[in-house]
C-alpha positions as CSV (number, residue, x, y, z in Angstrom):
1,M,-12.0,9.0,-2.3
2,T,-15.4,10.1,-1.7
3,T,-18.7,9.7,-3.6
4,V,-20.3,12.9,-4.3
5,A,-23.4,12.1,-5.9
6,P,-24.2,8.5,-7.9
7,G,-21.6,8.1,-10.3
8,L,-19.6,11.3,-9.3
9,V,-16.0,10.2,-7.5
10,E,-14.1,13.0,-5.9
11,Y,-10.4,12.6,-5.3
12,T,-7.7,14.9,-3.6
13,N,-7.2,16.9,-7.4
14,I,-10.3,15.9,-9.5
15,R,-13.8,14.5,-9.8
16,W,-14.6,12.1,-11.9
17,N,-18.3,10.8,-13.5
18,A,-18.5,7.0,-14.0
19,D,-21.6,7.6,-15.7
20,W,-20.5,10.0,-18.1
21,C,-17.2,8.5,-19.2
22,K,-16.9,5.9,-21.8
23,R,-13.1,4.4,-20.4
24,C,-11.4,5.7,-23.8
25,L,-8.4,6.3,-21.7
26,I,-7.7,9.6,-23.2
27,C,-7.4,11.4,-20.0
28,V,-4.8,8.5,-18.8
29,E,-2.9,8.8,-21.9
30,A,-2.5,12.6,-22.1
31,C,-1.5,13.3,-18.3
32,P,2.1,14.8,-18.3
33,R,2.5,13.6,-14.6
34,Q,1.2,10.2,-15.0
35,A,-1.4,10.8,-12.4
36,L,-4.3,8.9,-13.5
37,A,-4.9,5.6,-14.2
38,L,-7.6,2.9,-15.0
39,K,-8.6,0.3,-12.2
40,D,-11.3,-1.8,-11.7
41,D,-13.2,-0.1,-14.4
42,A,-12.7,3.3,-12.6
43,I,-10.3,5.9,-13.7
44,I,-8.5,6.8,-10.0
45,E,-5.5,9.4,-9.1
46,V,-2.3,7.7,-8.6
47,G,-0.6,10.8,-7.4
48,G,1.4,13.4,-8.8
49,C,-1.2,15.8,-10.2
50,D,-0.2,19.1,-10.8
51,R,-3.6,20.3,-11.4
52,T,-2.6,21.6,-14.9
53,G,-6.3,20.7,-16.3
54,L,-5.1,18.9,-19.3
55,C,-7.3,15.8,-18.2
56,Q,-10.6,17.9,-18.6
57,R,-9.8,20.0,-21.5
58,I,-9.2,17.0,-23.5
59,C,-11.8,14.9,-22.1
60,P,-14.7,14.2,-25.0
61,D,-17.1,13.0,-22.7
62,L,-16.4,15.8,-19.7
63,A,-16.3,13.0,-17.8
64,I,-13.5,14.4,-15.3
65,E,-12.6,17.6,-13.5
66,V,-10.0,19.1,-11.9
67,I,-11.4,20.6,-8.5
68,K,-8.7,23.3,-8.1
69,P,-6.6,24.0,-11.4
70,R,-3.7,25.8,-11.0
71,T,-3.9,29.6,-11.7
72,G,-0.8,31.7,-13.3
73,E,0.8,32.8,-9.8
74,E,0.9,29.1,-8.3
75,R,2.9,28.3,-11.6
76,R,5.7,30.5,-10.3
C-alpha cells in the first residue's frame, strides 16, 4: 500500500480516494472476487482482484480506480 497524494491510497490493483469515498460499500458488494473490504474506515484490497473494473464502473463517487484493467487479450 502506497499513499500517492492526500486521501489517495494505491494498492496493487486499485487506487482508492479516501476523501471522495462515502463508504457506501457498493464496490465491496459488487466485486465478483470479494477482493475488497472495509477495514478501519478504509476500503482495502484483500487479494484475488482480477482487475475486471466493476468496482470502478459502479462507484457513484468515482473514488476507486483500477490501475491496470484487463484487456480482451489477457482474458483468453
